[in-house]
Biopython code that builds the backbone (N, CA, C, O; Angstrom):
import numpy as np
from Bio.PDB.StructureBuilder import StructureBuilder

atoms = [
    (1, "UNK", "N", (-38.692, 6.180, -13.380)),
    (1, "UNK", "CA", (-37.835, 5.108, -12.922)),
    (1, "UNK", "C", (-38.662, 4.164, -12.049)),
    (1, "UNK", "O", (-39.447, 4.609, -11.212)),
    (2, "UNK", "N", (-38.482, 2.877, -12.248)),
    (2, "UNK", "CA", (-39.217, 1.905, -11.452)),
    (2, "UNK", "C", (-38.620, 1.834, -10.057)),
    (2, "UNK", "O", (-37.516, 2.319, -9.811)),
    (3, "UNK", "N", (-39.375, 1.219, -9.144)),
    (3, "UNK", "CA", (-38.859, 1.051, -7.777)),
    (3, "UNK", "C", (-37.558, 0.251, -7.772)),
    (3, "UNK", "O", (-36.636, 0.575, -7.024)),
    (4, "UNK", "N", (-37.476, -0.784, -8.595)),
    (4, "UNK", "CA", (-36.275, -1.614, -8.661)),
    (4, "UNK", "C", (-35.096, -0.802, -9.207)),
    (4, "UNK", "O", (-33.977, -0.912, -8.706)),
    (5, "UNK", "N", (-35.347, -0.004, -10.215)),
    (5, "UNK", "CA", (-34.279, 0.813, -10.792)),
    (5, "UNK", "C", (-33.838, 1.893, -9.808)),
    (5, "UNK", "O", (-32.648, 2.195, -9.712)),
    (6, "UNK", "N", (-34.772, 2.466, -9.087)),
    (6, "UNK", "CA", (-34.438, 3.476, -8.076)),
    (6, "UNK", "C", (-33.591, 2.857, -6.973)),
    (6, "UNK", "O", (-32.597, 3.437, -6.535)),
    (7, "UNK", "N", (-33.999, 1.670, -6.531)),
    (7, "UNK", "CA", (-33.238, 0.986, -5.476)),
    (7, "UNK", "C", (-31.844, 0.613, -5.970)),
    (7, "UNK", "O", (-30.866, 0.744, -5.234)),
    (8, "UNK", "N", (-31.756, 0.151, -7.211)),
    (8, "UNK", "CA", (-30.452, -0.193, -7.780)),
    (8, "UNK", "C", (-29.554, 1.044, -7.839)),
    (8, "UNK", "O", (-28.363, 0.956, -7.542)),
    (9, "UNK", "N", (-30.108, 2.185, -8.216)),
    (9, "UNK", "CA", (-29.336, 3.433, -8.275)),
    (9, "UNK", "C", (-28.868, 3.838, -6.876)),
    (9, "UNK", "O", (-27.745, 4.315, -6.710)),
    (10, "UNK", "N", (-29.727, 3.650, -5.873)),
    (10, "UNK", "CA", (-29.345, 3.969, -4.493)),
    (10, "UNK", "C", (-28.215, 3.057, -4.016)),
    (10, "UNK", "O", (-27.256, 3.521, -3.398)),
    (11, "UNK", "N", (-28.330, 1.760, -4.304)),
    (11, "UNK", "CA", (-27.284, 0.809, -3.914)),
    (11, "UNK", "C", (-25.965, 1.111, -4.611)),
    (11, "UNK", "O", (-24.897, 1.028, -4.004)),
    (12, "UNK", "N", (-26.049, 1.464, -5.892)),
    (12, "UNK", "CA", (-24.846, 1.819, -6.636)),
    (12, "UNK", "C", (-24.158, 3.022, -5.993)),
    (12, "UNK", "O", (-22.937, 3.034, -5.836)),
    (13, "UNK", "N", (-24.942, 4.026, -5.624)),
    (13, "UNK", "CA", (-24.376, 5.206, -4.966)),
    (13, "UNK", "C", (-23.738, 4.834, -3.632)),
    (13, "UNK", "O", (-22.654, 5.321, -3.309)),
    (14, "UNK", "N", (-24.394, 3.977, -2.854)),
    (14, "UNK", "CA", (-23.831, 3.546, -1.572)),
    (14, "UNK", "C", (-22.483, 2.841, -1.769)),
    (14, "UNK", "O", (-21.523, 3.103, -1.045)),
    (15, "UNK", "N", (-22.427, 1.948, -2.753)),
    (15, "UNK", "CA", (-21.172, 1.241, -3.037)),
    (15, "UNK", "C", (-20.086, 2.221, -3.470)),
    (15, "UNK", "O", (-18.944, 2.130, -3.020)),
    (16, "UNK", "N", (-20.441, 3.148, -4.336)),
    (16, "UNK", "CA", (-19.454, 4.122, -4.814)),
    (16, "UNK", "C", (-18.990, 5.044, -3.690)),
    (16, "UNK", "O", (-17.812, 5.395, -3.623)),
    (17, "UNK", "N", (-19.893, 5.434, -2.819)),
    (17, "UNK", "CA", (-19.505, 6.266, -1.673)),
    (17, "UNK", "C", (-18.526, 5.504, -0.777)),
    (17, "UNK", "O", (-17.555, 6.076, -0.281)),
    (18, "UNK", "N", (-18.785, 4.223, -0.576)),
    (18, "UNK", "CA", (-17.886, 3.387, 0.220)),
    (18, "UNK", "C", (-16.522, 3.269, -0.451)),
    (18, "UNK", "O", (-15.491, 3.368, 0.213)),
    (19, "UNK", "N", (-16.513, 3.061, -1.744)),
    (19, "UNK", "CA", (-15.256, 2.980, -2.491)),
    (19, "UNK", "C", (-14.478, 4.283, -2.360)),
    (19, "UNK", "O", (-13.262, 4.267, -2.172)),
    (20, "UNK", "N", (-15.174, 5.407, -2.460)),
    (20, "UNK", "CA", (-14.508, 6.715, -2.322)),
    (20, "UNK", "C", (-13.868, 6.865, -0.941)),
    (20, "UNK", "O", (-12.752, 7.372, -0.828)),
    (21, "UNK", "N", (-14.565, 6.430, 0.103)),
    (21, "UNK", "CA", (-13.998, 6.489, 1.458)),
    (21, "UNK", "C", (-12.775, 5.586, 1.583)),
    (21, "UNK", "O", (-11.767, 5.970, 2.177)),
    (22, "UNK", "N", (-12.870, 4.397, 1.024)),
    (22, "UNK", "CA", (-11.745, 3.462, 1.077)),
    (22, "UNK", "C", (-10.545, 3.981, 0.289)),
    (22, "UNK", "O", (-9.402, 3.802, 0.709)),
    (23, "UNK", "N", (-10.798, 4.620, -0.845)),
    (23, "UNK", "CA", (-9.698, 5.230, -1.602)),
    (23, "UNK", "C", (-8.992, 6.288, -0.761)),
    (23, "UNK", "O", (-7.765, 6.382, -0.782)),
    (24, "UNK", "N", (-9.757, 7.080, -0.028)),
    (24, "UNK", "CA", (-9.161, 8.099, 0.843)),
    (24, "UNK", "C", (-8.318, 7.440, 1.933)),
    (24, "UNK", "O", (-7.220, 7.903, 2.239)),
    (25, "UNK", "N", (-8.835, 6.362, 2.514)),
    (25, "UNK", "CA", (-8.079, 5.633, 3.541)),
    (25, "UNK", "C", (-6.765, 5.114, 2.956)),
    (25, "UNK", "O", (-5.718, 5.215, 3.595)),
    (26, "UNK", "N", (-6.817, 4.567, 1.757)),
    (26, "UNK", "CA", (-5.607, 4.052, 1.109)),
    (26, "UNK", "C", (-4.573, 5.164, 0.911)),
    (26, "UNK", "O", (-3.394, 4.976, 1.211)),
    (27, "UNK", "N", (-5.005, 6.303, 0.413)),
    (27, "UNK", "CA", (-4.084, 7.408, 0.150)),
    (27, "UNK", "C", (-3.454, 7.915, 1.441)),
    (27, "UNK", "O", (-2.238, 8.090, 1.513)),
    (28, "UNK", "N", (-4.279, 8.152, 2.462)),
    (28, "UNK", "CA", (-3.735, 8.650, 3.727)),
    (28, "UNK", "C", (-2.846, 7.608, 4.409)),
    (28, "UNK", "O", (-1.864, 7.962, 5.062)),
    (29, "UNK", "N", (-3.185, 6.331, 4.261)),
    (29, "UNK", "CA", (-2.360, 5.266, 4.819)),
    (29, "UNK", "C", (-1.019, 5.187, 4.097)),
    (29, "UNK", "O", (0.023, 5.033, 4.734)),
    (30, "UNK", "N", (-1.042, 5.291, 2.779)),
    (30, "UNK", "CA", (0.211, 5.292, 2.024)),
    (30, "UNK", "C", (1.072, 6.502, 2.395)),
    (30, "UNK", "O", (2.291, 6.386, 2.520)),
    (31, "UNK", "N", (0.439, 7.651, 2.569)),
    (31, "UNK", "CA", (1.189, 8.847, 2.963)),
    (31, "UNK", "C", (1.870, 8.630, 4.316)),
    (31, "UNK", "O", (3.029, 9.005, 4.495)),
    (32, "UNK", "N", (1.160, 8.032, 5.260)),
    (32, "UNK", "CA", (1.740, 7.753, 6.580)),
    (32, "UNK", "C", (2.864, 6.726, 6.459)),
    (32, "UNK", "O", (3.901, 6.855, 7.109)),
    (33, "UNK", "N", (2.655, 5.713, 5.631)),
    (33, "UNK", "CA", (3.689, 4.688, 5.434)),
    (33, "UNK", "C", (4.960, 5.321, 4.875)),
    (33, "UNK", "O", (6.061, 5.037, 5.346)),
    (34, "UNK", "N", (4.803, 6.182, 3.868)),
    (34, "UNK", "CA", (5.971, 6.825, 3.283)),
    (34, "UNK", "C", (6.617, 7.815, 4.247)),
    (34, "UNK", "O", (7.822, 8.056, 4.164)),
    (35, "UNK", "N", (5.857, 8.378, 5.137)),
    (35, "UNK", "CA", (6.433, 9.232, 6.175)),
    (35, "UNK", "C", (7.358, 8.399, 7.064)),
    (35, "UNK", "O", (8.449, 8.842, 7.423)),
    (36, "UNK", "N", (6.920, 7.211, 7.410)),
    (36, "UNK", "CA", (7.742, 6.315, 8.233)),
    (36, "UNK", "C", (8.973, 5.822, 7.471)),
    (36, "UNK", "O", (10.071, 5.772, 8.025)),
    (37, "UNK", "N", (8.789, 5.461, 6.207)),
    (37, "UNK", "CA", (9.942, 4.970, 5.446)),
    (37, "UNK", "C", (10.936, 6.104, 5.167)),
    (37, "UNK", "O", (12.131, 5.858, 5.000)),
    (38, "UNK", "N", (10.448, 7.321, 5.117)),
    (38, "UNK", "CA", (11.351, 8.468, 4.966)),
    (38, "UNK", "C", (12.251, 8.577, 6.205)),
    (38, "UNK", "O", (13.449, 8.836, 6.091)),
    (39, "UNK", "N", (11.663, 8.377, 7.374)),
    (39, "UNK", "CA", (12.446, 8.403, 8.617)),
    (39, "UNK", "C", (13.473, 7.275, 8.617)),
    (39, "UNK", "O", (14.606, 7.464, 9.058)),
    (40, "UNK", "N", (13.080, 6.106, 8.125)),
    (40, "UNK", "CA", (14.015, 4.978, 8.022)),
    (40, "UNK", "C", (15.140, 5.336, 7.047)),
    (40, "UNK", "O", (16.311, 5.071, 7.322)),
    (41, "UNK", "N", (14.790, 5.927, 5.929)),
    (41, "UNK", "CA", (15.791, 6.325, 4.942)),
    (41, "UNK", "C", (16.781, 7.327, 5.501)),
    (41, "UNK", "O", (17.974, 7.270, 5.204)),
    (42, "UNK", "N", (16.279, 8.243, 6.311)),
    (42, "UNK", "CA", (17.161, 9.234, 6.933)),
    (42, "UNK", "C", (18.149, 8.542, 7.874)),
    (42, "UNK", "O", (19.342, 8.845, 7.861)),
    (43, "UNK", "N", (17.648, 7.614, 8.687)),
    (43, "UNK", "CA", (18.535, 6.855, 9.584)),
    (43, "UNK", "C", (19.569, 6.059, 8.805)),
    (43, "UNK", "O", (20.743, 6.025, 9.175)),
    (44, "UNK", "N", (19.134, 5.419, 7.728)),
    (44, "UNK", "CA", (20.056, 4.633, 6.915)),
    (44, "UNK", "C", (21.140, 5.532, 6.323)),
    (44, "UNK", "O", (22.316, 5.167, 6.310)),
    (45, "UNK", "N", (20.745, 6.699, 5.835)),
    (45, "UNK", "CA", (21.717, 7.621, 5.243)),
    (45, "UNK", "C", (22.700, 8.119, 6.293)),
    (45, "UNK", "O", (23.897, 8.221, 6.025)),
    (46, "UNK", "N", (22.202, 8.429, 7.481)),
    (46, "UNK", "CA", (23.053, 8.935, 8.559)),
    (46, "UNK", "C", (24.061, 7.891, 9.037)),
    (46, "UNK", "O", (25.151, 8.237, 9.492)),
    (47, "UNK", "N", (23.696, 6.625, 8.934)),
    (47, "UNK", "CA", (24.547, 5.553, 9.456)),
    (47, "UNK", "C", (25.169, 4.707, 8.338)),
    (47, "UNK", "O", (25.685, 3.613, 8.570)),
    (48, "UNK", "N", (25.102, 5.251, 7.121)),
    (48, "UNK", "CA", (25.714, 4.604, 5.966)),
    (48, "UNK", "C", (25.256, 3.153, 5.791)),
    (48, "UNK", "O", (26.056, 2.259, 5.515)),
    (49, "UNK", "N", (23.953, 2.948, 5.958)),
    (49, "UNK", "CA", (23.362, 1.623, 5.744)),
    (49, "UNK", "C", (22.828, 1.536, 4.323)),
    (49, "UNK", "O", (22.467, 2.561, 3.745)),
    (50, "UNK", "N", (22.769, 0.343, 3.742)),
    (50, "UNK", "CA", (22.281, 0.217, 2.361)),
    (50, "UNK", "C", (20.802, 0.610, 2.253)),
    (50, "UNK", "O", (20.030, 0.413, 3.192)),
    (51, "UNK", "N", (20.418, 1.168, 1.097)),
    (51, "UNK", "CA", (19.035, 1.607, 0.924)),
    (51, "UNK", "C", (18.016, 0.473, 0.918)),
    (51, "UNK", "O", (16.848, 0.688, 1.241)),
    (52, "UNK", "N", (18.447, -0.729, 0.553)),
    (52, "UNK", "CA", (17.496, -1.842, 0.555)),
    (52, "UNK", "C", (17.948, -2.900, 1.552)),
    (52, "UNK", "O", (19.126, -3.013, 1.892)),
    (53, "UNK", "N", (16.968, -3.666, 2.002)),
    (53, "UNK", "CA", (17.214, -4.756, 2.952)),
    (53, "UNK", "C", (16.468, -5.976, 2.415)),
    (53, "UNK", "O", (15.319, -6.212, 2.792)),
    (54, "UNK", "N", (17.108, -6.752, 1.540)),
    (54, "UNK", "CA", (16.425, -7.873, 0.896)),
    (54, "UNK", "C", (15.762, -8.851, 1.868)),
    (54, "UNK", "O", (14.682, -9.363, 1.575)),
    (55, "UNK", "N", (16.381, -9.117, 3.011)),
    (55, "UNK", "CA", (15.768, -10.034, 3.982)),
    (55, "UNK", "C", (14.464, -9.462, 4.518)),
    (55, "UNK", "O", (13.464, -10.174, 4.602)),
    (56, "UNK", "N", (14.466, -8.191, 4.878)),
    (56, "UNK", "CA", (13.258, -7.530, 5.373)),
    (56, "UNK", "C", (12.176, -7.527, 4.294)),
    (56, "UNK", "O", (11.010, -7.810, 4.570)),
    (57, "UNK", "N", (12.571, -7.208, 3.077)),
    (57, "UNK", "CA", (11.610, -7.157, 1.972)),
    (57, "UNK", "C", (10.970, -8.524, 1.748)),
    (57, "UNK", "O", (9.757, -8.623, 1.563)),
    (58, "UNK", "N", (11.780, -9.569, 1.765)),
    (58, "UNK", "CA", (11.269, -10.932, 1.566)),
    (58, "UNK", "C", (10.285, -11.312, 2.675)),
    (58, "UNK", "O", (9.234, -11.899, 2.418)),
    (59, "UNK", "N", (10.645, -10.967, 3.902)),
    (59, "UNK", "CA", (9.769, -11.254, 5.051)),
    (59, "UNK", "C", (8.443, -10.509, 4.917)),
    (59, "UNK", "O", (7.376, -11.074, 5.156)),
    (60, "UNK", "N", (8.521, -9.243, 4.536)),
    (60, "UNK", "CA", (7.305, -8.436, 4.386)),
    (60, "UNK", "C", (6.401, -8.982, 3.284)),
    (60, "UNK", "O", (5.184, -9.060, 3.452)),
    (61, "UNK", "N", (6.997, -9.356, 2.169)),
    (61, "UNK", "CA", (6.201, -9.896, 1.060)),
    (61, "UNK", "C", (5.500, -11.175, 1.494)),
    (61, "UNK", "O", (4.313, -11.349, 1.220)),
    (62, "UNK", "N", (6.206, -12.062, 2.157)),
    (62, "UNK", "CA", (5.596, -13.312, 2.628)),
    (62, "UNK", "C", (4.478, -13.027, 3.624)),
    (62, "UNK", "O", (3.417, -13.649, 3.571)),
    (63, "UNK", "N", (4.719, -12.087, 4.530)),
    (63, "UNK", "CA", (3.698, -11.728, 5.535)),
    (63, "UNK", "C", (2.442, -11.174, 4.865)),
    (63, "UNK", "O", (1.323, -11.543, 5.222)),
    (64, "UNK", "N", (2.640, -10.282, 3.889)),
    (64, "UNK", "CA", (1.479, -9.689, 3.228)),
    (64, "UNK", "C", (0.775, -10.663, 2.298)),
    (64, "UNK", "O", (-0.438, -10.566, 2.110)),
    (65, "UNK", "N", (1.509, -11.597, 1.715)),
    (65, "UNK", "CA", (0.854, -12.633, 0.909)),
    (65, "UNK", "C", (-0.066, -13.476, 1.793)),
    (65, "UNK", "O", (-1.181, -13.812, 1.395)),
    (66, "UNK", "N", (0.401, -13.810, 2.979)),
    (66, "UNK", "CA", (-0.431, -14.567, 3.919)),
    (66, "UNK", "C", (-1.669, -13.761, 4.303)),
    (66, "UNK", "O", (-2.780, -14.290, 4.317)),
    (67, "UNK", "N", (-1.476, -12.501, 4.609)),
    (67, "UNK", "CA", (-2.614, -11.643, 4.954)),
    (67, "UNK", "C", (-3.603, -11.544, 3.795)),
    (67, "UNK", "O", (-4.817, -11.528, 4.001)),
    (68, "UNK", "N", (-3.069, -11.476, 2.575)),
    (68, "UNK", "CA", (-3.939, -11.394, 1.401)),
    (68, "UNK", "C", (-4.805, -12.646, 1.297)),
    (68, "UNK", "O", (-6.014, -12.554, 1.087)),
    (69, "UNK", "N", (-4.184, -13.811, 1.443)),
    (69, "UNK", "CA", (-4.936, -15.068, 1.376)),
    (69, "UNK", "C", (-6.009, -15.097, 2.459)),
    (69, "UNK", "O", (-7.157, -15.455, 2.196)),
    (70, "UNK", "N", (-5.630, -14.717, 3.680)),
    (70, "UNK", "CA", (-6.577, -14.726, 4.803)),
    (70, "UNK", "C", (-7.744, -13.769, 4.583)),
    (70, "UNK", "O", (-8.850, -14.016, 5.063)),
    (71, "UNK", "N", (-7.503, -12.685, 3.861)),
    (71, "UNK", "CA", (-8.557, -11.684, 3.675)),
    (71, "UNK", "C", (-9.327, -11.852, 2.369)),
    (71, "UNK", "O", (-10.277, -11.114, 2.104)),
    (72, "UNK", "N", (-8.914, -12.828, 1.549)),
    (72, "UNK", "CA", (-9.626, -13.056, 0.292)),
    (72, "UNK", "C", (-9.119, -12.190, -0.856)),
    (72, "UNK", "O", (-9.774, -12.088, -1.893)),
    (73, "UNK", "N", (-7.956, -11.568, -0.677)),
    (73, "UNK", "CA", (-7.348, -10.761, -1.734)),
    (73, "UNK", "C", (-6.371, -11.638, -2.511)),
    (73, "UNK", "O", (-5.690, -12.485, -1.933)),
    (74, "UNK", "N", (-6.309, -11.434, -3.796)),
    (74, "UNK", "CA", (-5.383, -12.195, -4.636)),
    (74, "UNK", "C", (-3.950, -11.957, -4.147)),
    (74, "UNK", "O", (-3.462, -10.829, -4.209)),
    (75, "UNK", "N", (-3.272, -12.997, -3.666)),
    (75, "UNK", "CA", (-1.918, -12.807, -3.130)),
    (75, "UNK", "C", (-0.922, -12.322, -4.183)),
    (75, "UNK", "O", (0.034, -11.621, -3.852)),
    (76, "UNK", "N", (-1.135, -12.684, -5.429)),
    (76, "UNK", "CA", (-0.237, -12.214, -6.491)),
    (76, "UNK", "C", (-0.385, -10.695, -6.666)),
    (76, "UNK", "O", (0.601, -9.989, -6.875)),
    (77, "UNK", "N", (-1.614, -10.209, -6.580)),
    (77, "UNK", "CA", (-1.836, -8.759, -6.643)),
    (77, "UNK", "C", (-1.160, -8.077, -5.453)),
    (77, "UNK", "O", (-0.496, -7.054, -5.620)),
    (78, "UNK", "N", (-1.325, -8.638, -4.260)),
    (78, "UNK", "CA", (-0.717, -8.059, -3.057)),
    (78, "UNK", "C", (0.800, -8.006, -3.207)),
    (78, "UNK", "O", (1.432, -7.019, -2.829)),
    (79, "UNK", "N", (1.375, -9.056, -3.751)),
    (79, "UNK", "CA", (2.823, -9.115, -3.946)),
    (79, "UNK", "C", (3.274, -8.039, -4.937)),
    (79, "UNK", "O", (4.260, -7.344, -4.690)),
    (80, "UNK", "N", (2.561, -7.901, -6.048)),
    (80, "UNK", "CA", (2.905, -6.878, -7.037)),
    (80, "UNK", "C", (2.808, -5.481, -6.428)),
    (80, "UNK", "O", (3.670, -4.631, -6.650)),
    (81, "UNK", "N", (1.747, -5.262, -5.661)),
    (81, "UNK", "CA", (1.541, -3.951, -5.033)),
    (81, "UNK", "C", (2.675, -3.649, -4.060)),
    (81, "UNK", "O", (3.237, -2.554, -4.081)),
    (82, "UNK", "N", (3.009, -4.607, -3.215)),
    (82, "UNK", "CA", (4.070, -4.374, -2.238)),
    (82, "UNK", "C", (5.420, -4.198, -2.931)),
    (82, "UNK", "O", (6.216, -3.356, -2.517)),
    (83, "UNK", "N", (5.686, -4.972, -3.967)),
    (83, "UNK", "CA", (6.935, -4.793, -4.709)),
    (83, "UNK", "C", (7.028, -3.382, -5.292)),
    (83, "UNK", "O", (8.102, -2.780, -5.303)),
    (84, "UNK", "N", (5.913, -2.863, -5.771)),
    (84, "UNK", "CA", (5.898, -1.496, -6.292)),
    (84, "UNK", "C", (6.210, -0.498, -5.176)),
    (84, "UNK", "O", (7.028, 0.404, -5.358)),
    (85, "UNK", "N", (5.567, -0.659, -4.038)),
    (85, "UNK", "CA", (5.796, 0.238, -2.905)),
    (85, "UNK", "C", (7.255, 0.148, -2.453)),
    (85, "UNK", "O", (7.899, 1.172, -2.224)),
    (86, "UNK", "N", (7.768, -1.057, -2.326)),
    (86, "UNK", "CA", (9.157, -1.250, -1.900)),
    (86, "UNK", "C", (10.121, -0.581, -2.883)),
    (86, "UNK", "O", (11.087, 0.059, -2.466)),
    (87, "UNK", "N", (9.866, -0.727, -4.169)),
    (87, "UNK", "CA", (10.770, -0.113, -5.150)),
    (87, "UNK", "C", (10.756, 1.411, -5.024)),
    (87, "UNK", "O", (11.789, 2.052, -5.215)),
    (88, "UNK", "N", (9.611, 1.992, -4.710)),
    (88, "UNK", "CA", (9.542, 3.439, -4.490)),
    (88, "UNK", "C", (10.309, 3.836, -3.239)),
    (88, "UNK", "O", (11.018, 4.842, -3.234)),
    (89, "UNK", "N", (10.170, 3.053, -2.185)),
    (89, "UNK", "CA", (10.890, 3.337, -0.938)),
    (89, "UNK", "C", (12.398, 3.287, -1.183)),
    (89, "UNK", "O", (13.126, 4.184, -0.759)),
    (90, "UNK", "N", (12.863, 2.248, -1.860)),
    (90, "UNK", "CA", (14.288, 2.116, -2.139)),
    (90, "UNK", "C", (14.776, 3.301, -2.980)),
    (90, "UNK", "O", (15.856, 3.840, -2.737)),
    (91, "UNK", "N", (13.981, 3.696, -3.959)),
    (91, "UNK", "CA", (14.344, 4.850, -4.791)),
    (91, "UNK", "C", (14.501, 6.098, -3.924)),
    (91, "UNK", "O", (15.456, 6.857, -4.087)),
    (92, "UNK", "N", (13.574, 6.302, -3.017)),
    (92, "UNK", "CA", (13.664, 7.453, -2.103)),
    (92, "UNK", "C", (14.909, 7.351, -1.219)),
    (92, "UNK", "O", (15.606, 8.343, -1.007)),
    (93, "UNK", "N", (15.182, 6.161, -0.711)),
    (93, "UNK", "CA", (16.356, 5.967, 0.149)),
    (93, "UNK", "C", (17.651, 6.224, -0.628)),
    (93, "UNK", "O", (18.588, 6.823, -0.100)),
    (94, "UNK", "N", (17.697, 5.774, -1.864)),
    (94, "UNK", "CA", (18.883, 6.018, -2.682)),
    (94, "UNK", "C", (19.090, 7.509, -2.909)),
    (94, "UNK", "O", (20.222, 7.992, -2.887)),
    (95, "UNK", "N", (18.006, 8.236, -3.124)),
    (95, "UNK", "CA", (18.109, 9.681, -3.322)),
    (95, "UNK", "C", (18.616, 10.378, -2.053)),
    (95, "UNK", "O", (19.358, 11.357, -2.136)),
    (96, "UNK", "N", (18.221, 9.883, -0.900)),
    (96, "UNK", "CA", (18.649, 10.481, 0.371)),
    (96, "UNK", "C", (20.143, 10.290, 0.600)),
    (96, "UNK", "O", (20.776, 11.091, 1.287)),
    (97, "UNK", "N", (20.707, 9.229, 0.024)),
    (97, "UNK", "CA", (22.112, 8.926, 0.281)),
    (97, "UNK", "C", (23.042, 9.678, -0.676)),
    (97, "UNK", "O", (24.264, 9.572, -0.565)),
    (98, "UNK", "N", (22.486, 10.412, -1.584)),
    (98, "UNK", "CA", (23.319, 11.178, -2.531)),
    (98, "UNK", "C", (23.696, 12.514, -1.957)),
    (98, "UNK", "O", (24.392, 13.292, -2.610)),
]
sb = StructureBuilder()
sb.init_structure("model")
sb.init_model(0)
sb.init_chain("A")
sb.init_seg("    ")
for serial, (resi, resn, name, xyz) in enumerate(atoms, 1):
    if name == "N":
        sb.init_residue(resn, " ", resi, " ")
    sb.init_atom(name, np.array(xyz, "f"), 0.0, 1.0, " ", f" {name:<3s}", serial, name[0])
structure = sb.get_structure()
């Protein structure tokens, strides 16, 4: 292997190691987020509140779209991702109210 190829392989490994760490952060962060939304769902069920809050959801989507733009992330991707997360949260909340 040439020096350039060896260096490229080292850089590739560094990038992949970083990606692996970030994936772990994402998973643990999502787990913590769902732990919090589970607590919210429990409160909603106990107080007979609706499982979804369209105003809150709209505010959150707008806030995260702004953050996406500021951070260089595609805001449409951020919106799709958050909509997916919100739909899972609502599904969990609906199950808690049964």
